[in-house]
N, C-alpha and C positions, 0 to 999 in steps of 0.2 A: 464530796463522795466521788469515788472513781467508778465509771460505768463499765461493766462487763455484761454481755448478753449471751444467751444460749438459745438454740433452736434444735428441735427433734427431727431427726432424719435416720431412718432405720437401714437404708441400703443405697447403692449406686445404680440400681436397675434402670431408672428413668432420669435422664439428664435434666429434664425440666423440673422434676421434683426436687433434685439436688440444688438447682439454681434458685428455686423458690425458698428453699430452707436456708440458703445462704442470704437471700434477700431479707428473710425474717430475722436472722441473726444481726444483720446490719441496720434494720429498721430503727431500733432505739438510738443509733448513733447518727441517724440522718441519711442513711443509705450509702451506696458506693460513691455518690456524687458529693458526699461530705469529705471524701478523701481523694478523689480523682477529679481534675478540672479539665476543660477543653485544651487540647494540644499538648498535654503533658506525656512524658515518657515514663512508663510504668514497668517496674521489674517485680515479678512474682518469684518469691523464693521458697520453693517446695522443700520437702525432705526427700532427697534422692540419695539415700545413704549408699545404695547399690542397686543394680538391676535385680528385681524380684517381683513375684506375682503380687500386685497391689492388694488383692483380696486377703493376703496374710497380715496386712495391718502395719507393715514396716516402712511404707513410703506413702507420701500424700497421693491420693487416688487420682488418676488422670482425669476422670470425670470432674472431680472437685476443682482441679486446676483449670480445666478448659472452661468450666462455667464461670469461675471468678474471672478469668481473661475476658469472656464474653461480657460480663457486667462492667469491667473496667473500660472496654471499648465503647460500650453504650453510654458510659458516663463522659465520654469525650476524649479518652486517651488516643494520641496519635501513633503510639508505638507500645505494644504490649510484649514484653520479654519474659522469658522463663529461664532462670539461671540458678546453678548450684555448683558445688565442687565436691562430688561424691567421694566417698572413701576408696572406691575402686572404680577405674574407668573414667568416662567423661559424662557430662550431663547429656550430650546428644545420644550417646549409647544407652544410657539409662532410660531416656524419654522414648527412644525408638522401641526398646524391648517392652516398655510399659503400653505401647500403643497410643502415646500422647500426641505424636506428630500429626496424625490424621484428625484427631479431635480439635487440634488448635487451628486448623485451616479456616473454619467458619469465623473466627474472630481475628484472623490475620496474625495470631500470635507466632513468636518464633522463639527457638531455644538458643541461648547464648552460653558460651563457655566463660569461666572466670579466669581470664588471662592477665588482665591489667592488675597490678598490685600497688596499692597505696599504703604508706606507713603512717600510722597514727602515734604521735608522741605528745606528751603533755596532757594533764588532766586525768591520767590513769591512776587508779587507786587500788589496784589488785595486789600490790606488794611483791610481785615476782617479775612481771614483764614490764619493762620500761617503754616498749613500743609494741604495737600490734599491727599485723599485716591484714589489709582488708581488700576485697574486691573493688577495683575501680568501677566496675559495671554497677555494683550496688550503690557505691558513694555517689556516683554521677546521676543516677536515676532521679527524676523529679519526685517520684513516689516509690517507696519500697514497701511492698506488701508481703508479709511474712505468713507463708502457708504451711504451718507446722502440723506435726502429727502427734497425737496423744499415745505415749508409749511408756511402759515401764523401762527402766534402764539399768543394766548390770553394773555400771560404774557410778552413775549419778542419780541413782534412785528413780527418777521419772524425768522424761524429757518432753517439753512442750514448745512454747514460744521462744524462751530464752536459749535454750540449748540449740534449737534449729538455726539460729543466726550464727552459730559457730561455723556453719558451712559457708559463710561469706569470707572466711580465711581460706585463700586458695591453696590447693595442692596438698602435699603430704606433710606440710608444716603443722597441720592439726594434730597428726599422730606424734610428731616429735614433741609438741607442747605438752601432751599427756605426760611425757617422761621428764619434764622439767618442773614439775610441781611437788616434788618430794612426797608423791603418793598421797596428797592431801586433797580430799574432795572439797573442803572449804576454800582452799587456795585456788583450786580449779574453778570453783563457783564464782569467786571474786572476779577472775579473769573473764568468765562468761558475762558477767554483769557489765563490766567495762566494755566489752565488745558489743554488747546489745545496746548499751545507751549511747555510745559513740556513733553507731550505725544510724540510729534514730528512725527506725521503720515507723511509718504512720499508722499502719493497721496490722494487727495479728489476727489471723483466722486459722483456728485449729480444726483439723479433720479428725474427729473422733467417731465418725460413723462406724468404722471398724477401727478400733484401737488395737494396740498389741500389749498383752500381758506377759508376765513371766520374764524370760531372759532376753528382753529387748536390749539394744534397738534392732537386732536382725534375727535373733534365734528364738524369739518368743513365739506366742501362739495368738491367733486373732481372737478378739473379744468384741462382740457386736454391741458396743457401748450406746451408739445411736445419738450422739450429740455433736453439734457444731458450736464452737465458742468463739466470741469475737470481742476484741477490745483495742484500745490504743495504748494501753499500758501493759507491757509484757510481764511485768511482776504480778500485777493484779490478775491477769488471765491465768498465769501459772498457779497462782495461789488458789483460785477457784477450782481449777482442774484437779490439783493435788488434793484438796479438801474432799472433793466429790469422789475421787477414787480411793480415799481412805488413808492418805498420808497426813501424819501430823506435821505441824510446821517444822519441828526440830528434826524431822527425818530428811528434809530436803535441803541439801547444802547450799544450793544457789539462792534459795529464799532467805536463808539465814545470812548469807553474804549480802544480799540486797538490803536487808534491814539494817545491817551494820553500816553499809555504805550510803544509807539514806537514798537509795535508788527506787523509784517507783512506789506502789502501794502494796504492802504485804499484809496489813491488818484487815481481817475480814469485816470488822465493824466499819471500816472506811470504804467498803466496796459495795456498790449497789448492783445487784444481780437481777437483770431483766429477762423475762421469757421463761424462767424456771426457778425452782428453789433447789438448794443443794440436796435436799432429801430426794427430790424427783430425779436428779442427776446421778444419784448413787447407783452403781451397777449391781445386779444381783449377786455377782462375785467378781473378785479381782485378785489375780495372782501376782504378788510383788516379786521382783528379782532377787536372786542370791547375789549378794554384792561381791564383785571382783575388784582387784586393785585398779586404781586409776592409771598407773604406769603400765605401759606395754612392755612385754619381754623383748630385748634388743633382737633376738633372732626372728621373732614374729614380726618386728617392725621392718626388718631387712626384707623378709619374704613378702610382706605386704607391699612395699615399695616396688619390688620387681614385678609383682602381679599388676600393680597400678600402671607401670610403664608399658607393660604388654597390652593391657587393655586400651590404653591410649592410642597405641600404634594400630589397633583394629578398627578404630572409628574414623 
């Protein structure tokens, strides 16, 4: 059985309450010390899709990030980094506008940009890309902790642990890759699975205290779902969340890809859920996204690239 755990937390108002909820989510796995050892370099990979009000549910909340950083430091980490490659601007710019930098000071956490690029070749089974570019900062960390956000997604149905690791592909290459999968959600999903399993994050913590429903990942509306979900298997974590939010297995392209690629655990009967039941985790209501093409319009892609460069220059 693959273990996934959940803990109830309704808001971000009290940092201590958020930290205690994260600890409850981690307790069935042995706590943070089961993942972080003395002297290790830890990279936290949040969802920094772009600078926005974290209460909208589109980015991993700064309190959630800071309290995870504190737990990693208390477990013995000698260096706690927070890094991502946002769709627009830089990680530093997003972190500053979210108010994260002040919160990280207590744990001596620091924000890093994904500048080093490593090329992964061999062992890929996605059927479209023979190589993947990944952040050297993520690859070189002793421990990679994936701090994903639970969101509906207008291109890939739902985004949680698996899709969040796509941010470990640096720069605007991510947008270009959208245009190279022949508008196939399934093919894109296979690439996401290859990327996630080659990165090998040790822990996936999903911030669903305030999730995003509707036209996520950026244009949806906040849904106070009120759950934190944790696990070491990104497929199992995503399967539990998708099921709780009302998505059937066949609706979620990357889960179907994971099953076909024999990656992780996607069968509910092989997942042990601790801390809650699926019925308890079901929200009162959840608005799914109206799906758009996976491929970006070339003009939109060019405009996005120009915006990205401009925002980089201001940080």
